[in-house]
N, C-alpha and C positions, 0 to 999 in steps of 0.2 A: 504494500500500500504506500502511496506517495505521502511522505511526512507532512507536506503542506496541506494536502487534502484531509489527512487525519486531524491536523490541528484545527482546520476549519470545522470539522464535525464536532469537535469538543469545544468550539467557541473560542479558539485561541487566535483566530485570524491568520494572515499570511505573513505577518511582520517577523523579520529575523532579528530585530533590534534586541540587544541584551540590556536589561534594566537591572540595576543594582537594587536589591530588596531593601537595603538600608535607606535608600532615597525615597521610599514610598512615604507619602505624607502621613504624619501621625494622626492627622485629623480624620483619616479614613477609618470607618468602622470595620474592624476585622470580621465581625459576624454578619455584615450585610452582604447580600448576594451581589457579586461584582458584575459589571457589564461585560459583553462579549469582547470588547476591545481592551479589557483590563490586562495588565502584565501577567505573564505566565506564572511567575513565582507566587503572585497573589492568588491566582486561581487554584494553584496546588495547595496553598495554605488553607484556603476556604474549604476545599474538598476534605482536607484533614480534619478541620473543625466540624464539618457537617456529617462526615461519614466515619470518622475515627471512633465513634462510640459503638460501632457494630460489634467489635470483639468483646469489649467490656460489657456491653448490654446483653450480648448473647450468653456470656458466662453467668452474669447476674440472673438472667432469665432461667438458665438451667438449674441454678441453685434453688431459686424460689419455687420452681415447678416441682422439683423432687420433694422439697420440704412440705409444700402445700398438699400434694397428693397423699403423702404418707400421713401427715397430721390430720387431714380431713377424714381419711379412711379409719384411723384409730379413734378419732373423736366420735364419728357416727356409730361405730361399733360399741364404744363405752356408753354413749347416750342411750342406745337401744336397750342395753341390759339394765341401765340405771332406771329407766321408766318401767321396764318390766318387773324388776325386783320391788320397786316402791309399791306397785299395785298389788303384787302377790303378798307382800308382808303386812299391809295395812288391813289386818283382820279385826272385825268388830265382834265383841262377845259380851255376855252378861256378867256383872259383878254385883255382890250384895254389899251395900254401904249404908250404914245406919238403919239396917233392917229393910231397906228398899232395893229392889232390883233395878239396875240401870244398865244401859248399853254403852260401852266405851270402846275406844280403839285399844289394840293390844299394846300400843306405845304408852297408854295412860294408866296401865296397871301399876299399883304401888304396893309396897310391903304393908300387910295388914288387911288387904282386901280378902273377902270371902268369895271363892269362885265355885259355882256349881259345875259338876262334870257329868257327862253321860256318854253312852257308847258312841264311838266315832270321833269324839273331841280330841284335840291335841292339847296337852298340858302346856299352858302358855308361860309358866314360871315355876321356880322351885317352891315347894311348900310341904305342909303336913296335913294328912288326912284328918278332918274333923269328925265326919260321920259318913257312912255309906253302907251299901248293901251289895255284896258279891262284886265289889270293885276289883277289876283285873286290869293291869296295865301291860301293854306291849312295850318292853324296854329294849327291843332289838336294835332300835336306831341308835341307842347309846352304848349298849353292851356288845352288840354284834351277835347275840345268841337268840335264836327263834324260840323264845321261852316267855310265856305269860306269867307275870308275877302278881299274886293276889295281895291286895293291900288291906290291912286291918290295923288294930291298935299295936300289934306286935311289929308290924312292918309298915309304918305310916308315911315314910318319906317318898315324895313324888318329885321326879326330875323333869325339867322343861324339855320340850321336844318329843316326849313319849306320847303314845296314843292310848285312849281308853278302849279296851277290847270287849269289856263286859261290865255289867252293873252300872251303878251310879253313886255319886257322893258329892261332898263339898270339901274344899281344901282351904287352908289358911296360907296366904302368900308369905314366904319368908325371904325370898331373894328374886330380884328382877334384873334384866339386862346382863351386863358384864359380870355381875356377881353370881349368876347361876352356873350350874355345871356346863350348860351349853355355852354361856358367855366365856368361861375359862378356856374352853376349847377354841372359841373364836379368837381369843386374845393371842393364842399361840400361833394362829394361822393368818391373822389379819395383816401382819407386816410382810410386805413383799421383800424377799431377800435380794432382789435385783439380779439374780444369777442369769447368765446368758444361756440360751439354748445351744445345743451342739452345732447347729448350722450357723448361728450368730458368731460363735467362737471361730469357726472355720472361715467365715466371711471376713471377720475382723483381721484374722491372721493373713488372709489373702490380700486385703486392702492395705495392711501395713507393709507387706512385701512389695506390692505394686507401688505404693507411695514412696517407699525407700528407694526402689530402683528408679522411679520416675524423677525424683528430686536429685538423685545422684547423677543421672544422665543429664538432666537439665543444667545442673551446675557445671558439669564437664563441658557441655556444649556452649554454655555461656562464656566460660573461660576461653575456649578455642575461638569462638566468633569475635569476642572482644579483641583478642590478640591479632586475629586476621584483619579486622577492620582498621585498627589503629597502626598496623604495620603496612597498610596499603595493599593487602591481598584480596580484598573484597571488591568485586566489580559489578557494574550495572548490566542490564540485559544487552545494552549496545556496546559493551566492552570497556567503557570508561571506568576508571578507578573511583570508588566512592569517597575515600578519604585521602587527601594529600596534605601532609604536614606543612603548615604555614599558609596554605591556600584555602582550605575548607573553613567556612565560618563556624563560629561556636554553636549557632542555632542548628546548622546542618549536621554538625558532629553530634549534637544532643539528639536530633531526630534519628540519626543512625544508631545511637546507643539504645534509644527507646525501641527501635525496630528489633535490635538484637535481643532485648529483654522480652519483647513480644514473642520472638521465636522460642526463647527458653520457656516462657509460659505455655506456649503451644505444645512443647515437649511434655510438660506436666499434664496438660489436657489430654494428650495422646495416651499417656501411660495410665491415667486414672479412668476406670470404667464408670463414668458418671451415671449411666443408665442402669447400673446394677441394682442400687436400692429401689429405684422405681419399678424395675422389672420384677424384683422379688416381691414387692408389695402387691403388685397387680396379680402375680401368679398366686400368691397366698389368698388374696381377696376372692379371686375367681374360684379357687378350689374350695374355699369356705362356703360359698353359695351352693356349689355342686354337692358338697357333703351333706347338706340339709336333706337332699333327696334320699340319701342313704341313712337317714335317721340319726345324724350326728350334728349337734348344735355346737359350733366352735365359739368359745368365749374369749379365747386369746389367739390372735392371728398366727403367731409363730408356732402354735400347737399343731398346725396343719402339717408342717414338715417334721417336727420333732418325733411324731409317732412313727415316721418312716425310718428313723434311726434306732428305734427301740430294740433292745436285745432280750428283754425279759418283761413279763407282765405278772404282777402280783395281784391276784384277784381274790375278792371276798367270795364266800360261798353263798350265803343266804341272800336271795334276791338278785344275784348276779349270774352265777353258774346254775343256780336252782331257781324255781319259780316263786319261792317264798309263799307257797300254798301247800299246806299239808294235805296229802292225798292218800286214800286207801289204795295200796298197790298190790296187796296180797291178802287172801282170806281163806280161812279154814272153816267151812260150814258143812254140817252133816257128815263130817269125816272126809270131805272132799276138799282138796287144796287147789286153788286156782289163782290166777292173776286178777285180783280184786273182785271176781265174780260179779260182773256188771249186770248180768241177767239171772233170773231165778227160774228158768224154764225147767230145770232138772230137779228143783226143790219142791217139797210138798207145800201146799198152801198154809197148813197149820204152822210149819216152821217159819215161813216167810212172814206170816201174820204176827207171830210172837217177836220175831226179830225187829220188824218195823215198829211194833208197839214199844219195845224197849228203847229204840233209837229216838222216837218222837217224844216220848214222855220223860225219859231220863236224860234230859239235856238242859243246858242254860242258854243254848242258842235259839235261833229262830229262822223260819223259812217264810218268805213272802212270795206268793205266786200271783202275778198281775192277772186281772180278769181278762185283759185283751190278749193273753197268751204270750206276753213278753218274756224277757229273761228272768229266770227265777233268782231271787236274791237270798243268799245265805249269810247270816251274821252269827257272831260268837267268837270264841277263841279258835286258834288255828286247828286244834284237835277236834273241837266240836264241829267246825265247818267241814272238816274232812269226813267225819262220820255222817253228818246230815246229808252231805253231797252223795255219799255212797248209798244212803237210804233212799234218796230220790232215784238213783239208778235202779234200785230194787223195786221201784214202783210206789214209794211212799207218798201219800197225800197228807202232808203235815197237819193242816187244819182239820181235816176229817178225822184223823187218828186222835188228835187232841180232844176233839168234841165227843168222840165215841166213848170216852172214859173220863173219870175225874180223879185227880190226885188226892189221896188221903194223907200222905206224909212223904216228905223228901229229906234225904240226908245229903247235903252238898258234898261235892268232891273235896276230899281232904288230902293235902300233900303228904301228911304223915301216914295215913291209912292207905292212900293211893287208890281210892275207890269211892264211888258215890252210888246211892240207891234211891228208889222211889217205890211207893206202894200205890197202886191204882185200883179203882173200883169200876168194873165193867158194867155194861147195861143189865146183865143178868145177875148182878150182885156178886159175881165172881171177883176175887181179889188176887191180883198178881203182884209179886215183889220182883222188881228188875234191878240187877246190879251191873255196874260197868266200872272197869278199872284195870290196873296192872294185871297182865295175863297170868303170871305165875301165882298171884294171890287169889284171883278169882278161881283158877283151876284147883287150887288147894281146898276151896270150899265146895267143890262140885263132887257129886257121887254118881251122876248120870249125865247122859248127853243125848241129843236128838239127832237121829239119822236123817238122810235126805228124803226118806219116805214118811217122815213124821213120827216114826216109832221111837219111844224112849228106851234107851239101852243103858246098861250098867257099864261103869268104868271098871271092867274086870282086869285082874292081873294077867289072865290068860287071853290070848288073842284068837278069835275064831272068825270064820267067813260066813256071810249070808248072801245067797244069790237072790237079788230082788228084781222084779219086773215092774217097770214104771207103768201105772195104769194108763189105758187108752193108747199105748205105744207098744212097739215090738223091741224096745231097748232093754236089755238086761244089764244090770250093774252089780258090781261086787261091793258089798258094804261090810265094814269091819266092826267087830265089837272091840273097840280100841282100848288098850290099857292106858293108864295115866302116863306112862313113860313115852308113849307115842305122841301125846299132846305136848309133853315137855320137849320132846325132840323137835317138834314143829316150831315151838316157841324159840328154841335155841337157834334153829336155822334162820328164822326171821331176824333174831337179834344179831346174828353174824352178818346179816346184810344191812345192819344199822337201821333196822325198822323199829319203830315204837309199837310194841305189842299191846293191844287192848282187847280184853275179853268181855263177852256179854253172856249173862246167865239169868235165870229166873226161877221163881218158886211159887207154887200154888199156896194160897194161905186161906185159912178158915175165916170167913167173914165175921163169925161170932166172936173171934178173938181180937178183932180190931178195937182198940180203946176208943172211948168217947172223944168227941171233938176237943173238949177242954183238957183232956189228958194225953193227947197225942204228941205234945211237945217233948215228953220224956220217953216216947215210944222208941225202942231200939228194934230196927227192922231185923228180921232173921237173916243170918249170914251163913247158915250151914245147910247141908243137903240140897245144894243148888243143882239146877240142870243147865249144862253147858249148851249155849246156842251157837256161838261163833267166836273165833279169834281172828282179828284183823291186824295186818302190818301197815303202819302209817309212816310216811316219810315225805320230805320235801323233794320232789323229783327234779332231775336235771331239766333244764330248758331244752326244747327241741332244737336240734342243730348245733348244740354246744360241743358235742364230741367231734363233729366234723370241723368245727371252727378251731378247736384245740389242735387237731391233727394238722390242719393247714398252717397254723402258727408254728408248730414243731418243724414241719417240713421247710418253712421259711426261715428257720434258724432263730425263732423267737420262743424262748422257754416260758411256759405258763406255770406259775406256782400258786397254790391255794393257801390263803391265810384266813383262818376262821376261828371263831370263839367256841365252836362245837367240840365235843370230845374227839380224841384222836381216832377212835374206831369209826365213828360216823364220817369224819373228814376223809379217812382212808378209803372207805367204801364209795363215797361220792367222787373222790379223785379217780378211782379206777373206772367208775361209770363214765366219767367225763373224758377219760383218756389222758389225764395228767400223769397217772401212774400206770405202768404196764404190768399187769398181773403175771405175765409170763416171764418177766425178767426179775433177777434177784434185786432186792431192795436193801440198800445200806442203812445203817443205823441213823446216819445224819440226814438221809433223804426224808424221813418223817420224824418230826420233833415237836415237842410241846413248847409253848411260849415261855413257861417258867424256866425250862432248861436253857433256852437260848439267851434269855435276859441276864442270867447269872454269869455268863461267859465274859471274858475280857474283850476289849474292842478288837484286838488282833485275832483272838480265837473266833469271834463272830465273823470276821472277814474271811477266815480260813474255811469255814464250813458253809458260808452263805451261798456259794455256787452250787453246792450239793443239795440244798434244801428244795424239796418238791412240795411238801405239805407241812404246814404249821398249824397244830390244833391247840385249843385252849389258850389262844393268844389274846393279849390285851391290846388296846390301841397303841400303847408304847412299844410293844413287841413288833408290831407291823412297821412302826416308824424306825426302829433299830435295824430291821431287816432291809428296809429301803436304803437307809444310810450306808449299811455295810456293802450292799450291792453296788451303789454308786461309787464308793471308794475303790471298789474292785475294777472300775472302768465301765460298768454297765450303764446303758441308757434305760432307765426304769420307768415303766408305765404301771399305774395302780388303778384298779377299778374297785368301786365300792358304792354303797347306797346309804350307809348309816352315818350318823353323827360321829360315831367312834372311828370312822374311816378318815375323817377330815385331816388330822395331822399328817398321815401318810400321803393322802391326795395332794396336800400342799407341798410336801417335801419332795415328791417324785418329780422327774423330768416332765412327765405328762400325767395329769390326773383325769380320770374318766368316771363321772358319776352317772347314776341311773335317773332318767327323767321322770319315771312314773313312781317307783317305790322310793326314790332318793329323797333324803331330807334336804331342807334348805341349806343347812350347814355344809353338807356334802357337795351340793351344787356350787355354793360360793367358793369352795376350796378347789374345785376342779377347773381344768382347762377346756374340756369337751364334755358335753352332756349327751349321753346315749338315750335318745328319745323313746325307744321301744324297749328299754331295759334288757336287750338281748345281747348276750356275749358275742353272738355271731356278728353283730354290727361292729364290734371292736375290730374284727378282722378286716372289715371294709375300711375302717379308719386307718389301719396299718397299710392297706393297699393304697389308699389315697395319699398317705404320708410319703410312701415310697415313690409314688408318681410325682408328687410335688418336688421331692428331692432330686429325682432323675431329670425332671424338666428344668430345674434350676441349674443342674450340672450341664445340661445341653446348652442352656443360655450362656453360662460362663465359658464353655468351650467356644461358642460362637463369638462372644465378646472378646475373649483373650486373643483369638485368632486375628480379629480386626485390630486390636490395640497393639499387639506385638508387631504385626506387619507394618502398621502405620508408624510405630515408634522407630523401627529400624530404618524405614524409608526416610523419615524426617531427619533422623540423626545423621545418616550417611549424606543426605542432600545438604543439610545445614553445614556440616564440617567441610564438604567438598566445594559448595558454591556460595555459602553464606546465606542461603534462603531455603524455605521449605515448600514442597509442592502441596502439602495438606495443611491448611490453616486451622485456627481454633474454632471458627464458626462451622466449617465443614465437619470437623470431627465431633463437635457438640451435636450437630444434626444427626450424624451417624449414631452416636451413643444414645441420644434421647429419643429420636423419632424412629429411625430404622430399627434400632435394637429393641425399643419398646414394642413395636409391631411384631418383631420376632418373638419377643417374650409372650405376647398375647397368643400368638400362633402355637407356641409350645405349651402354654398353660391350658389350652383347650384340648390337649391330647388326653383322652380318658385313661384311667388305670387299666392294666391288663393282668391276667393271671401269671404272665411271665415274670412280673415283678416279685411275686411271692416265691419264686424259685431261686431268688438270689439270697445271699447271706446278708444280714443287717449290717449297715455301715458302722454302727456303734459310735463310740466317742472319740476313738483315736485314728480312724481311717481318714486319709487325706481327702480334701474336697475335690482336688484336681487329680484324677487317677492317672496311672501310666498310659492307659489307652487314650485318655483325653490329651495328654501331652504329645503322644505320637500323632494324633490327628491334627493338633494345633501346629506342631512343627512342620508336618508335611504341607499343610495348606499355607502357612505363613511363609515358608521358603519359596513356594511357587509364586505367591503374590509379590513377595519382596524382589525375587529375581526378575519377573516380568516388568514390574513397575519401575524398578531402578534402571532397567534397560531403556524404557521409554522416557524416564526422567533425564537421562544423560544423552541419549541418542534419539529422543523423540522428534526433534525438529527435522532430522534427516529422514527418519522412518516415515513420518507423517507428511513429508514434502512441504515443510514450512520454512525452508531456508530463504526463500524469496519474499516472504511476508515481512511486515514490519516486526522488528525484534520483540518489542513489548507485546504486541498482539500475538505473535507466535508463541511467546512464553506463556501467555494466558491460555491459548488453545492447548498447548502441551500439558500444563498442570490440570486443566479441566478434563482432558482425556484420561490422565492418570487417576484423577478423583472419580470420574465416571466409571472407569474400569473397576475401581475399588468398590464402588457401590452402584453397579450399573442399573439397578432397578429403580433408583430414585429419580424418576423423570421430572417431578415437580421442581426439585432443587436446582437442576441444571437449566431448565427452560424458563423458570419464573422467578428464581431467587438469586440471580446472578450477581446483583450488586452486593447483597449481604455476604455471599460466599466467595466473591472474587472469581466467578466463573463466567464463561460465555457459552452461547448455544453451539452445539455440534451438528455437523451435517450427518446424513444417513449412513455414509460410509464409515465414519468414526464410531457411530452407534453400533454398527454391525461388527466392527472389530472388537469393541468393548464386550459385546455379548458373546462372541466366539471365545475370547480369552477367558471370560467368566465361566463358560460352559465346560471348559477343560477341567475345572475344579471337581466336577462330578466323577468322571472316571478316575481322576487322581485320588479321590477319597476312597474309592473301591480298592485301588492298588495299595493305598496306605494301610488298609486294614490287614493286608497280608504280612505286614512287618511285625515280627514277634516282639513282645515286650516282657520284661521281668515281672514276676508276680508280686514281689515286694515293692513298696513305694520307692520312687526314684531317689527321694531325699535319703531314705535309709540305705538304699543301694550304694549311692556315691559316698555316704558317710562311712560305710563298712570298708569300701575300697581305700579311702584316705587313711582310715585307722590301721588297716593291714600294711599299707606302705610305710607308715610311721613306725610301726612295730619292727619292720625289717631294718 
C-alpha cells in the first residue's frame, strides 16, 4: 500500500513536513479530537489517550466479571436456603401460661412454660415430664438407636428434637435454644472450620505454580526487553531503531518503557488461566441443578465435586441403609414357618380369628382406614406399627374387631416383664386373655399350641407327625406335635438373624371369675397354661436397592462402612444383608468393633485400625466423629450419611456430609453439604457418579486451558525476546480465557455422568489434579501449536505473501493470522472487535489455512494417545530420579 494513500485514510494528509512535538502549543487541549490536518505526533498521542484504556479496561472487566458471577451464584444459593430454613423453623405451638393456653412461635418459648405433648409432636425444648399417660418418646434422632423410651416419674427427662410416638403428657421447660442438648450439638457444628475441599487444594496449588512460573517468566522477559530497548536492539516494523541514545526524547523513551511493561503484563495474563474460576463455578452450578433430578439437594456448591473424590462412606444404619420401619419379616404360625406369612389361605379361620383378635385388642397403636379407600394409616411405636401392619395383611379390620368385643382389663407392656396383656369380653360373654411379649417368656408360659387346622395340640416332649387334609382342597400337609425345644430353636434362628422375636398367646377364662368393675384395678391376669398362637420376627429391613448400591460403590473403589448405635449382632446381620460384609470371607477382629472399644484407643492406634473397620456397633456420636477424624488423617476423603441429630458432629467434620431429606432432623440437614431427598442410599451412588463427572469435566477444562496458556506463553516469550513484541496481546488472551474457555466449560459441564466413571478408582486426597495422561496431551498439542505459530510469526510475511504490503499493515495481518489460527472458531472477535484486539479482517484464503492447520490437531490427538506414560505422577517420577542420582 502507498504510504501517502495510507496516511490519507487515517486522516494524516499528504504532508511530509516533520513537526517537533515540543513546539505544539500548550494551549491545545490534549483530549480534544484533532482535525485531519493536525500533526502526526499529535494524532498518535490522541489515539493513545482514547484507545490506550483497552488493555487496562479489559483486565478490569475480566476481574469484575469473575468476581460478580461467583459472588452472585453463592449469594443466590445462600439466600434460597436462608428463606427456606426460616419458614421451616418458625413452628407455632400451644403453651400453658398462667393457666391459659396460648399459641406462640417456637422462638418465644421460655424456661418455665408448660407444654402439652401428644402423638406426633416434636419436643421443642428440654424439660421434665409433669404428668402423662403411656408417654413414649422416639429418641433415635438423638441417640441413633431405633428404640422407644417410655417416660414416667422414674425417667422424666425429655430432650429437644425427639418425637412423641405414643401417649400424651405435659412437660415443664427447663432449657431452650443453645442451652438444650440439641443446642450443645449445634454449638459444636455451627462454626465453619474454613477447610478447603480436595479440589480447592489442588486448584490453589495449580494456581500458585502457574502464578510463580508466570511472574518469573514475566520478570525475565522484562529484564531482557529493557536491556534490548535501551541498548538499541529493538526495532520498529519498518526496520528503524526504537531507541537511540541522545536522540530519542524522554517522552518517547517513557512510552517505550511502558510498552515493555505492557508486554510483561501480557506474559502474566498469558500464564494465569483467568477463566478457570468462572468455568469451575459454572460447571458446579450446572451440575447442582442437574443433581436435583437425581434427588440430591446441594447446599454447598463445592460439594458437587468433593463427592467424586470420596474414598470411603461412613453410613448410619437406621433410616439410611434401612427403612426405619419395623416390619414382620418372618412368622411361625400353626407350626409352619414362612417369610412373614402375608396371607392366611392355609390357616384355619379359628386360628386367624384369634390371632387378629389379639393383635387388634392388645395394642397401644391405632389403625385409620379412610372411607374413600385411601391409604391406611398406622400409628404407634415402631413395634406396634409392624404388628398392626402384619395384621392388616392377614385381613384384619381394626375397627370391626375392636367393636366386636370390649376390654375388661389391660396390663400395659412393661420393660421389666417384657410383656403386656388384655382381657376381653366377646359378644357371647366368652372371655379371652391375650398376651404379647418377648418370645422366650411367652413360650415358657405356654402348654399348648394351635395347629394350622385349628386343633389345639400339646407341647409334648416327644415329636410325632399328623397327616392333615385341608378341607375343600386336595392338599395334604404334615403337621407336627412340636416339642418346646422346636419352638426354642425357631426363636434362636430368628435371633441369629437379628430379628426381634415377639410371641402371641391366649387363654380361655371363666366369665364368672372376672372381678367386679370396681375391683379390676388389682386384677392380675392369668399368665400360665397359655396357648401359643404365633411367633413373629421383626426387624428394620434394608432399603430396596441398597445392596446393589453398596456393590457399585465397592467396585468403584469406595468403601462403605456402617456406624450404628445398635448392638453388634444386629449391625453385623444388616451389614451382611447390605453387602458391606461378605459372609463368605473371613472377618478380622478389627473389621467389626464396638464404639467403646474404639474410643479407649490412643489416637495412633485408632488411625492404625481405622482402615480395617467395616462395622461399628454400639457407637456414640463421638465415636463416629473419632472414626471420621482418624480416616481423614489417614488421607481418606470421607463422606458421612446420617439422618439423626446424633449424626451432626460427624456430618460437619466429614469432607462431605449427606443427610436424609425425609427422616432427617433439622440439625442433620444444617450440618450436611447435600440432602438426599428420597432418603435412599442408592441416591448416594448417583451423587458419587455426579461428583466424578464434575471432577472429570473440570480436568478436561484444565487440560484445554493449560494447552492454550502454555502454547501462548511460549509463543509470546520467544517472540518478545526475539523481536521485542508479542503476537498475542492481553485483550486477545482475556477473550480466549473468559469467552472461548467459558463456552468450552459450559460444553463440558453438560456432559452427563456415565457408568464408566464408576469403574475408575477414586482420586482421593493426594492424587494430582493434572495427571500424566493430561500432561502428555497438553505437551503434544502445545508443541504442535507452538511450532506452527512460531513459524508463521517469524516467516509469516513471506509465507502469506505480505512482503509487498505496507510493513505495519503486514505485521497486523500476520499477528491476526497467528491469533486466528490459535482460536480459529472465534469469528466475532476477528470480524467485529478488531480495534479492541488489534486485529484486522482476513480474506477467505487465510481463513481456510487457519482451519486446515487447526484440523490437524484432531489426528494429532489420536496419535498422542499412543504415547505411553508412567503410572506414577510425573512430579514423583522426576523426584525419584533426582534422588537416585544424588545418592550415586
